[in-house]
Backbone bond lengths (Angstrom), bond angles and torsions (degrees), N, CA, C in turn:
res aa  C-N    CA-C-N  psi(-1)  N-CA   C-N-CA  omega(-1)  CA-C   N-CA-C  phi
1 X - - - 1.438 - - 1.559 111.21 -
2 X 1.304 113.99 174.50 1.453 118.83 -175.97 1.483 112.87 -103.53
3 X 1.349 116.38 -165.91 1.449 121.71 -178.44 1.527 110.99 -65.56
4 X 1.331 116.12 145.92 1.436 119.87 175.19 1.511 116.15 82.63
5 X 1.317 117.20 -11.89 1.495 120.25 178.75 1.506 109.60 -78.34
6 X 1.313 115.59 137.49 1.459 119.23 178.46 1.503 111.75 -130.73
7 X 1.310 116.35 -177.18 1.465 121.26 -178.20 1.505 114.82 -61.46
8 X 1.341 117.70 -21.27 1.448 120.32 -178.68 1.543 112.14 -83.11
9 X 1.341 115.53 -39.53 1.457 119.34 -176.76 1.539 113.77 -85.76
10 X 1.355 117.27 -27.39 1.459 121.13 -175.46 1.522 112.55 -58.66
11 X 1.350 120.81 -45.30 1.465 118.92 -179.69 1.534 111.69 -59.35
12 X 1.312 119.43 -33.44 1.443 121.71 177.69 1.531 110.88 -63.70
13 X 1.314 115.70 -43.16 1.484 120.76 178.95 1.529 110.65 -63.75
14 X 1.320 116.58 -42.72 1.446 120.65 179.89 1.515 111.72 -64.15
15 X 1.324 116.82 -42.53 1.460 120.93 177.86 1.529 110.64 -61.89
16 X 1.336 116.11 -41.98 1.455 119.46 178.91 1.534 111.34 -64.48
17 X 1.309 116.39 -40.60 1.484 120.34 -179.88 1.527 109.51 -64.97
18 X 1.312 117.24 -40.53 1.472 119.45 178.25 1.517 111.55 -62.10
19 X 1.353 115.78 -42.34 1.461 119.09 179.89 1.556 111.34 -67.34
20 X 1.314 115.24 -29.31 1.458 119.17 179.36 1.511 112.29 -75.22
21 X 1.331 116.25 -38.71 1.471 122.07 -178.39 1.518 111.51 -66.28
22 X 1.295 117.52 -48.38 1.441 121.75 -170.42 1.533 114.59 -55.84
23 X 1.363 119.96 -56.69 1.468 117.61 -179.72 1.533 112.66 -68.72
24 X 1.338 116.68 -35.28 1.440 118.88 -179.35 1.527 111.49 -65.42
25 X 1.328 116.69 -41.16 1.449 122.06 179.72 1.568 109.52 -66.61
26 X 1.313 115.67 -42.17 1.450 120.37 -176.16 1.528 111.12 -66.94
27 X 1.322 116.36 -37.81 1.473 119.47 -178.40 1.528 111.30 -68.43
28 X 1.327 116.17 -38.74 1.451 119.17 -172.18 1.525 114.68 -94.20
29 X 1.325 116.49 -26.16 1.473 118.08 -173.98 1.542 111.60 -127.97
30 X 1.340 115.85 44.11 1.448 119.14 -179.00 1.519 112.41 -61.94
31 X 1.346 116.58 -28.72 1.471 120.05 -174.67 1.532 112.02 -88.20
32 X 1.342 117.32 0.79 1.443 120.81 -179.69 1.548 109.60 -109.08
33 X 1.319 118.02 121.90 1.458 119.97 -176.80 1.551 112.64 -78.60
34 X 1.312 115.43 66.31 1.472 120.01 -178.34 1.526 108.99 -126.31
35 X 1.327 115.88 156.29 1.459 121.62 174.31 1.507 109.59 -135.58
36 X 1.314 116.77 158.45 1.474 121.01 178.51 1.486 110.40 -118.84
37 X 1.335 115.94 131.51 1.461 121.84 174.06 1.521 107.86 -110.66
38 X 1.333 115.45 131.28 1.453 121.28 -176.71 1.513 110.35 -116.50
39 X 1.307 116.40 130.23 1.461 121.17 174.75 1.536 106.95 -143.92
40 X 1.323 116.54 169.02 1.467 120.75 -175.75 1.539 111.07 -141.73
41 X 1.318 115.52 158.81 1.454 120.63 170.19 1.495 110.30 -120.92
42 X 1.303 116.75 151.08 1.469 120.79 -178.57 1.542 108.93 -117.08
43 X 1.322 115.62 118.08 1.470 119.92 -178.04 1.544 111.48 -108.57
44 X 1.313 117.36 -2.61 1.495 121.43 -170.86 1.523 111.76 -54.32
45 X 1.314 118.42 -41.69 1.433 121.29 -175.54 1.510 114.45 -102.97
46 X 1.344 117.34 11.01 1.452 119.68 -176.08 1.504 115.45 -80.19
47 X 1.317 118.51 -22.88 1.458 121.42 -178.39 1.516 110.37 -149.42
48 X 1.322 114.69 82.34 1.443 120.85 -178.95 1.537 109.42 -141.62
49 X 1.318 115.96 156.02 1.465 120.86 176.16 1.505 107.56 -66.57
50 X 1.330 118.56 153.20 1.487 120.66 178.08 1.501 111.66 -54.26
51 X 1.345 116.03 138.99 1.466 120.98 -178.36 1.510 110.74 -59.03
52 X 1.315 117.88 -33.45 1.461 121.16 179.16 1.522 110.36 -61.84
53 X 1.350 116.62 -39.28 1.467 119.77 179.21 1.524 111.47 -63.83
54 X 1.330 115.51 -44.09 1.460 119.25 179.16 1.517 111.71 -64.05
55 X 1.354 116.71 -37.90 1.442 119.75 179.51 1.528 110.24 -65.97
56 X 1.328 117.95 -36.37 1.434 121.18 -177.29 1.528 113.36 -69.63
57 X 1.330 116.75 -28.29 1.469 119.48 -175.95 1.511 112.18 -101.89
58 X 1.335 118.83 -8.17 1.471 121.90 -179.81 1.513 110.60 -82.45
59 X 1.320 117.57 126.71 1.476 121.26 179.17 1.528 110.43 -70.47
60 X 1.339 117.32 150.92 1.448 121.02 -178.02 1.511 115.30 -77.96
61 X 1.360 118.40 -11.30 1.441 120.50 -178.78 1.516 111.88 -75.34
62 X 1.328 116.22 156.84 1.498 123.87 -178.06 1.534 111.11 38.09
63 X 1.312 117.80 59.67 1.474 121.04 -172.66 1.508 113.71 -59.60
64 X 1.323 119.25 -35.93 1.469 119.87 -178.68 1.506 111.18 -63.82
65 X 1.311 117.27 -45.13 1.471 122.02 179.86 1.542 110.46 -65.02
66 X 1.304 116.97 -43.41 1.461 120.81 -178.99 1.524 110.57 -66.09
67 X 1.317 117.59 -39.72 1.469 121.16 177.00 1.504 110.96 -62.66
68 X 1.329 115.65 -43.14 1.466 119.72 178.22 1.528 111.88 -61.69
69 X 1.341 116.89 -42.74 1.462 120.51 178.09 1.517 112.69 -63.54
70 X 1.362 114.24 -44.39 1.480 119.23 -179.23 1.545 112.06 -65.59
71 X 1.336 116.36 -29.80 1.454 120.23 -177.84 1.509 113.89 -86.86
72 X 1.316 116.93 -18.76 1.469 119.91 -173.90 1.502 113.37 -123.52
73 X 1.346 117.70 -67.11 1.467 120.51 -173.13 1.517 112.41 -64.59
74 X 1.309 117.58 -25.76 1.465 119.84 178.68 1.516 111.51 -62.55
75 X 1.320 116.89 -29.01 1.476 120.11 177.96 1.531 110.33 -55.99
76 X 1.300 116.47 -41.88 1.473 121.65 179.53 1.513 109.92 -63.49
77 X 1.354 116.08 -46.38 1.468 119.18 -177.88 1.504 111.18 -64.93
78 X 1.326 116.67 -39.82 1.467 119.28 177.79 1.517 110.97 -62.05
79 X 1.334 116.57 -40.74 1.461 117.90 -178.32 1.523 111.43 -69.63
80 X 1.301 118.23 -32.14 1.456 122.14 178.00 1.509 111.71 -75.85
81 X 1.310 117.69 -13.30 1.476 122.19 176.07 1.499 112.39 -70.48
82 X 1.339 119.29 132.69 1.487 120.19 178.49 1.517 111.56 -60.59
83 X 1.343 118.53 -31.55 1.482 120.20 -178.40 1.502 111.81 -81.32
84 X 1.362 115.33 -58.73 1.455 119.09 -173.58 1.518 111.62 -72.22
85 X 1.342 118.25 -30.32 1.432 119.67 178.40 1.492 114.34 -62.68
86 X 1.328 115.72 -41.21 1.471 121.02 179.14 1.528 110.78 -68.53
87 X 1.315 115.94 -39.00 1.453 119.62 176.85 1.519 110.82 -64.42
88 X 1.312 115.82 -36.75 1.443 120.09 -179.27 1.522 111.84 -64.76
89 X 1.321 114.93 -47.41 1.460 120.25 179.95 1.551 110.47 -62.57
90 X 1.318 115.25 -40.46 1.455 119.59 178.38 1.518 111.01 -61.12
91 X 1.337 116.76 -42.14 1.450 120.65 178.79 1.496 112.25 -65.20
92 X 1.338 116.94 -41.32 1.455 121.96 -179.81 1.550 110.93 -62.82
93 X 1.315 116.03 -44.56 1.475 120.69 179.10 1.501 111.09 -63.45
94 X 1.351 116.49 -42.66 1.452 121.20 179.76 1.528 111.62 -63.80
95 X 1.314 116.65 -43.20 1.458 120.18 179.82 1.541 112.20 -66.39
96 X 1.321 114.67 -40.14 1.483 118.56 179.72 1.541 110.12 -65.18
97 X 1.320 116.75 -45.55 1.466 118.78 178.54 1.539 111.08 -59.71
98 X 1.347 115.59 -40.79 1.453 118.81 179.57 1.496 112.33 -64.70
99 X 1.363 118.89 -44.28 1.464 123.99 -179.95 1.512 111.05 -59.81
100 X 1.332 115.80 -48.01 1.485 119.57 -175.06 1.525 110.09 -70.49
101 X 1.332 116.96 -39.40 1.461 120.92 178.41 1.551 109.72 -63.92
102 X 1.319 117.52 -41.06 1.462 120.31 178.27 1.524 111.61 -65.00
103 X 1.350 117.12 -39.98 1.451 120.45 179.47 1.549 110.40 -64.53
104 X 1.330 116.75 -43.90 1.460 119.39 -179.80 1.517 111.64 -67.28
105 X 1.335 117.31 -31.94 1.461 120.66 174.90 1.502 112.15 -67.04
106 X 1.342 115.74 -39.70 1.442 120.44 179.34 1.500 112.58 -71.71
107 X 1.381 115.19 -36.20 1.470 119.95 178.47 1.526 108.39 -122.92
108 X 1.356 117.37 80.81 1.438 122.56 -173.98 1.515 115.08 -61.98
109 X 1.350 117.72 -19.22 1.467 120.41 178.70 1.514 112.36 -91.05
110 X 1.297 117.67 4.97 1.461 120.53 179.41 1.527 111.72 -61.64
111 X 1.326 115.71 128.09 1.483 121.69 179.49 1.528 109.80 -135.11
112 X 1.281 117.36 20.97 1.463 121.46 -176.83 1.503 114.41 -85.70
113 X 1.299 116.47 -168.01 1.464 123.80 -177.75 1.529 109.45 -103.71
114 X 1.323 113.38 155.13 1.501 119.79 176.65 1.523 105.97 -116.70
115 X 1.339 115.14 121.85 1.457 122.09 173.65 1.525 108.52 -119.34
116 X 1.320 117.16 151.08 1.432 123.12 -175.79 1.516 109.13 -116.58
117 X 1.358 116.59 127.20 1.458 123.24 174.05 1.514 106.44 -103.30
118 X 1.324 115.61 116.76 1.476 120.48 -171.75 1.518 110.23 -124.40
119 X 1.322 114.94 121.42 1.479 121.39 -174.63 1.510 111.85 -99.55
120 X 1.303 118.25 135.33 1.445 125.72 169.83 1.534 110.82 53.84
121 X 1.329 118.08 -124.02 1.470 121.32 -177.02 1.547 110.16 -63.43
122 X 1.310 116.62 -30.13 1.466 118.70 177.09 1.497 112.73 -57.32
123 X 1.326 118.74 -31.01 1.469 122.06 178.74 1.527 110.02 -70.70
124 X 1.303 117.19 -33.59 1.461 120.22 178.11 1.542 110.41 -67.56
125 X 1.349 115.59 -45.35 1.462 121.22 177.78 1.509 110.63 -56.68
126 X 1.359 116.05 -48.00 1.454 120.29 -176.14 1.514 111.58 -71.17
127 X 1.329 118.04 -35.93 1.454 122.45 178.66 1.543 108.63 -60.36
128 X 1.320 115.94 -48.05 1.474 118.82 179.59 1.516 112.51 -63.39
129 X 1.322 117.04 -38.14 1.464 120.54 -179.18 1.514 109.70 -67.00
130 X 1.326 118.53 -44.26 1.463 120.30 -178.98 1.516 111.59 -70.14
131 X 1.304 119.11 -27.32 1.468 123.23 176.49 1.513 110.83 -64.83
132 X 1.324 116.76 -26.78 1.458 121.04 -172.68 1.545 113.48 -106.47
133 X 1.299 116.82 12.25 1.475 117.71 176.14 1.527 110.47 -68.41
134 X 1.312 113.69 128.01 1.458 119.20 -178.18 1.505 113.39 93.10
135 X 1.345 118.91 -2.75 1.443 121.49 179.76 1.500 112.22 -80.11
136 X 1.303 117.73 165.27 1.453 121.30 -178.79 1.486 111.61 -100.77
137 X 1.341 116.29 -154.66 1.455 121.80 -179.09 1.516 111.37 -78.69
138 X 1.323 114.24 149.91 1.445 122.29 174.01 1.504 107.41 -121.99
139 X 1.337 118.12 129.86 1.462 120.32 -179.94 1.508 110.97 -57.98
140 X 1.299 117.41 137.14 1.448 121.53 179.38 1.523 111.15 145.71
141 X 1.293 117.03 -140.12 1.449 120.44 -175.87 1.525 111.43 -76.00
142 X 1.324 113.67 152.51 1.475 118.86 178.00 1.521 110.63 -65.45
143 X 1.307 114.99 141.33 1.464 120.46 178.10 1.541 108.39 -111.77
144 X 1.298 116.66 136.24 1.486 121.07 -174.18 1.489 112.49 -73.87
145 X 1.357 118.53 -13.66 1.438 118.56 -177.73 1.495 111.08 66.93
146 X 1.324 114.52 -148.59 1.500 119.33 -177.05 1.524 111.92 -114.07
147 X 1.335 116.80 24.04 1.443 121.38 176.60 1.523 110.87 -60.24
148 X 1.312 122.17 110.74 1.476 122.23 -174.83 1.501 113.39 -66.09
149 X 1.361 116.98 -14.26 1.473 119.02 -179.22 1.495 113.69 -85.96
150 X 1.342 118.06 -9.52 1.434 122.00 -178.99 1.525 111.09 -86.77
151 X 1.288 117.27 141.95 1.487 121.82 174.11 1.520 108.11 -117.38
152 X 1.324 116.23 172.61 1.445 119.90 -178.32 1.508 110.26 -60.61
153 X 1.316 118.57 -36.90 1.459 121.80 -178.74 1.526 112.16 -64.74
154 X 1.345 116.90 -25.13 1.450 120.40 177.80 1.508 113.03 -67.95
155 X 1.338 116.87 -18.99 1.424 120.83 -177.29 1.502 115.13 -84.60
156 X 1.338 117.16 -10.52 1.435 121.16 -174.79 1.509 111.28 -60.23
157 X 1.289 116.28 123.25 1.458 121.76 169.65 1.514 115.14 78.41
158 X 1.325 118.31 0.99 1.478 120.37 -178.84 1.527 109.97 -79.98
159 X 1.331 115.61 136.27 1.471 120.68 178.43 1.521 108.01 -124.76
160 X 1.313 115.72 166.52 1.460 120.94 178.55 1.501 110.60 135.63
161 X 1.301 116.95 -146.82 1.482 120.93 -178.77 1.513 109.81 -80.48
162 X 1.331 114.72 146.35 1.440 120.68 178.08 1.525 109.50 -111.48
163 X 1.307 115.76 120.96 1.460 121.55 -177.89 1.517 110.90 -116.21
164 X 1.344 115.81 128.08 1.489 119.14 179.28 1.540 108.01 -64.48
165 X 1.309 117.19 132.00 1.490 119.07 178.77 1.531 109.86 -67.28
166 X 1.327 114.69 146.77 1.451 120.66 -178.73 1.522 111.45 -111.71
167 X 1.326 116.15 143.08 1.467 119.44 176.32 1.523 110.04 -83.57
168 X 1.326 114.87 144.78 1.463 120.93 -177.45 1.533 111.95 -92.12
169 X 1.307 116.94 10.31 1.461 120.06 -177.10 1.535 107.94 -143.23
170 X 1.323 117.22 161.82 1.423 122.82 179.48 1.541 110.49 -88.08
171 X 1.277 115.90 133.86 1.485 122.05 175.99 1.518 108.48 -100.08
172 X 1.317 116.16 123.49 1.452 120.52 -179.78 1.513 112.57 -82.78
173 X 1.330 116.95 -45.73 1.461 122.67 -179.55 1.502 110.29 -140.58
174 X 1.338 114.70 145.66 1.460 119.50 167.34 1.502 107.56 -119.41
175 X 1.313 117.88 122.06 1.465 123.42 178.26 1.518 108.74 -101.74
176 X 1.295 117.20 117.81 1.467 122.02 174.69 1.522 106.75 -90.51
177 X 1.328 116.45 120.68 1.468 122.38 179.86 1.503 109.22 -111.36
178 X 1.354 118.30 119.30 1.421 122.25 -176.21 1.552 110.29 55.55
179 X 1.299 114.83 49.76 1.451 120.99 -166.61 1.551 112.85 -94.79
180 X 1.359 115.46 133.30 1.494 119.41 171.45 1.502 113.08 -95.39
181 X 1.331 117.49 21.38 1.454 121.10 -178.78 1.533 112.28 -53.03
182 X 1.339 116.52 -45.87 1.469 120.34 -176.92 1.523 110.58 -61.35
183 X 1.325 118.09 -37.36 1.464 121.50 179.62 1.536 110.58 -68.17
184 X 1.339 116.87 -41.88 1.469 120.75 178.22 1.512 110.08 -63.04
185 X 1.319 116.65 -46.18 1.475 121.06 -178.98 1.537 111.86 -61.04
186 X 1.317 115.51 -36.50 1.461 120.38 179.23 1.492 112.32 -72.42
187 X 1.337 117.66 -48.99 1.461 121.32 -176.03 1.540 112.63 -71.25
188 X 1.332 116.67 -25.89 1.481 120.26 177.79 1.514 112.04 -83.74
189 X 1.331 116.09 -16.49 1.475 119.11 -179.39 1.522 114.31 88.35
190 X 1.346 117.06 9.72 1.476 120.43 -178.52 1.514 110.70 -58.68
191 X 1.338 118.67 -37.45 1.462 122.16 -173.49 1.529 112.39 -70.45
192 X 1.331 116.55 -9.99 1.470 120.10 179.46 1.528 112.20 -98.87
193 X 1.324 116.24 -0.08 1.458 119.52 177.91 1.533 111.66 -77.05
194 X 1.317 117.46 154.23 1.478 122.38 -175.54 1.513 111.62 -61.12
195 X 1.344 116.87 -34.27 1.465 118.81 -173.72 1.525 112.30 -78.28
196 X 1.349 117.56 -8.82 1.472 119.08 -175.96 1.537 112.74 -64.34
197 X 1.309 117.48 136.96 1.454 122.45 -179.12 1.550 110.78 -72.06
198 X 1.299 116.35 128.57 1.478 120.76 177.44 1.510 108.65 -129.45
199 X 1.324 115.94 152.47 1.454 123.23 178.85 1.549 110.15 58.16
200 X 1.311 116.62 34.49 1.463 121.68 -179.30 1.515 109.64 -97.95
201 X 1.326 115.34 162.85 1.487 121.41 175.13 1.512 112.53 -106.02
202 X 1.316 116.68 -10.24 1.478 121.37 175.41 1.511 107.85 -157.71
203 X 1.297 116.48 171.79 1.473 121.59 -177.76 1.526 108.69 -123.33
204 X 1.330 114.83 127.16 1.451 121.69 177.95 1.524 109.46 -127.24
205 X 1.338 116.14 134.79 1.458 120.86 178.22 1.531 110.47 -74.74
206 X 1.350 117.64 163.76 1.466 119.29 178.44 1.499 115.96 -52.54
207 X 1.375 116.03 -34.63 1.454 119.34 -179.05 1.534 112.90 -81.76
208 X 1.341 117.89 -1.31 1.462 119.43 178.39 1.490 115.00 102.76
209 X 1.329 119.25 -6.20 1.458 122.03 -178.55 1.526 109.35 -70.87
210 X 1.336 116.40 142.92 1.452 121.79 177.60 1.540 110.06 -94.61
211 X 1.319 116.16 142.45 1.462 119.92 -179.66 1.546 108.51 -104.95
212 X 1.337 115.72 127.83 1.480 122.05 178.17 1.511 108.27 -120.82
213 X 1.315 119.28 126.09 1.452 123.21 -176.43 1.534 107.35 -106.09
214 X 1.342 116.36 114.26 1.490 122.20 -178.20 1.530 107.36 -118.94
215 X 1.335 117.19 134.76 1.428 119.10 -179.60 1.508 112.63 -155.16
216 X 1.346 114.96 158.18 1.454 120.84 172.09 1.543 106.21 -90.39
217 X 1.322 118.75 132.23 1.465 120.86 -177.77 1.536 113.33 -56.58
218 X 1.329 118.08 -23.35 1.449 120.10 -178.04 1.549 112.53 -94.85
219 X 1.319 117.75 1.38 1.474 121.01 178.65 1.542 109.71 -74.24
220 X 1.340 118.01 116.03 1.473 120.28 -177.97 1.538 114.87 -70.29
221 X 1.347 116.06 -15.25 1.467 119.71 -177.99 1.523 110.47 -92.78
222 X 1.332 118.13 -17.22 1.455 121.44 -175.65 1.549 112.49 -83.51
223 X 1.327 115.53 148.13 1.453 122.24 177.88 1.502 109.26 -137.92
224 X 1.318 116.38 152.75 1.475 121.29 173.80 1.524 108.90 -70.78
225 X 1.332 115.65 145.70 1.458 121.84 -179.11 1.541 113.53 -108.16
226 X 1.350 115.08 -37.56 1.465 118.14 -169.60 1.530 114.12 -61.91
227 X 1.350 122.12 -29.55 1.471 119.32 176.98 1.509 113.48 -64.86
228 X 1.339 118.26 -16.69 1.446 120.41 178.07 1.522 112.81 -75.80
229 X 1.357 117.58 -26.24 1.437 119.90 179.18 1.531 111.66 -99.83
230 X 1.319 116.30 -13.47 1.482 120.45 176.10 1.550 106.01 -159.62
231 X 1.324 116.48 107.53 1.467 119.89 -174.54 1.512 112.87 -63.18
232 X 1.325 117.35 -19.28 1.484 120.10 -179.37 1.551 111.02 -68.88
233 X 1.361 116.23 -22.32 1.469 119.25 177.91 1.533 112.44 -64.82
234 X 1.311 117.16 -20.41 1.446 118.33 -179.65 1.534 112.59 -67.54
235 X 1.324 116.75 -16.46 1.459 121.63 178.88 1.533 111.96 -82.12
236 X 1.342 116.01 -10.77 1.465 118.72 -177.47 1.528 109.59 -116.11
237 X 1.313 116.90 145.28 1.490 119.80 178.90 1.521 108.67 -71.33
238 X 1.347 117.42 151.94 1.451 119.18 176.77 1.516 111.02 -64.43
239 X 1.320 115.93 152.16 1.464 121.49 -179.80 1.525 110.66 -70.84
240 X 1.310 115.55 142.59 1.476 121.75 178.60 1.535 107.76 -95.92
241 X 1.345 115.51 130.14 1.488 118.47 179.96 1.505 108.70 -122.69
């Protein structure tokens, strides 16, 4: 999910997505014996400063605007933080591994594919995580990895090596919906690194997952992605689906 989404609103979005998928899939793929299962994870409250602290430092003036900022824009600042950002990614990886493992346990004959639909800031978090699959340790703060017994509070004050969490399942596709990934990659300087793909016709993560960027032209948070992997794509309008 994206910024501002919480545990109360997320189930509504999931329910709506399920209702959208079912008739659309049935109309177009009646002759294919496939089904789609939709589930979601909530990372909004997994790595944030205590609410009491935010309340103590927030001014009482223009309360509606300040509440909106604290509920939405702060998610971006937390993710850009070296401390909270790493905790956030760790929590996302842990929750994903748990969800997929639980599904496979419930349906032991499952042999299908796993694709991730990631909205807004959630697409940035997932993009960074998929980019680091198979990587080793990075000097710095300790990373909780994907130990399901660890909580965010367990990470407080721990130092040592930092290890990118790894997913226990293969991701076939990552769909960025209303995604600011291109803006983050540009402002962080990722596209100027030697490993960045150039003159490509598609983008594939190290683990083999394909990245699909979907957006509404009027979405102010969405950005085009394909010109970053091939500058010639900027001369062509994005495909309509």
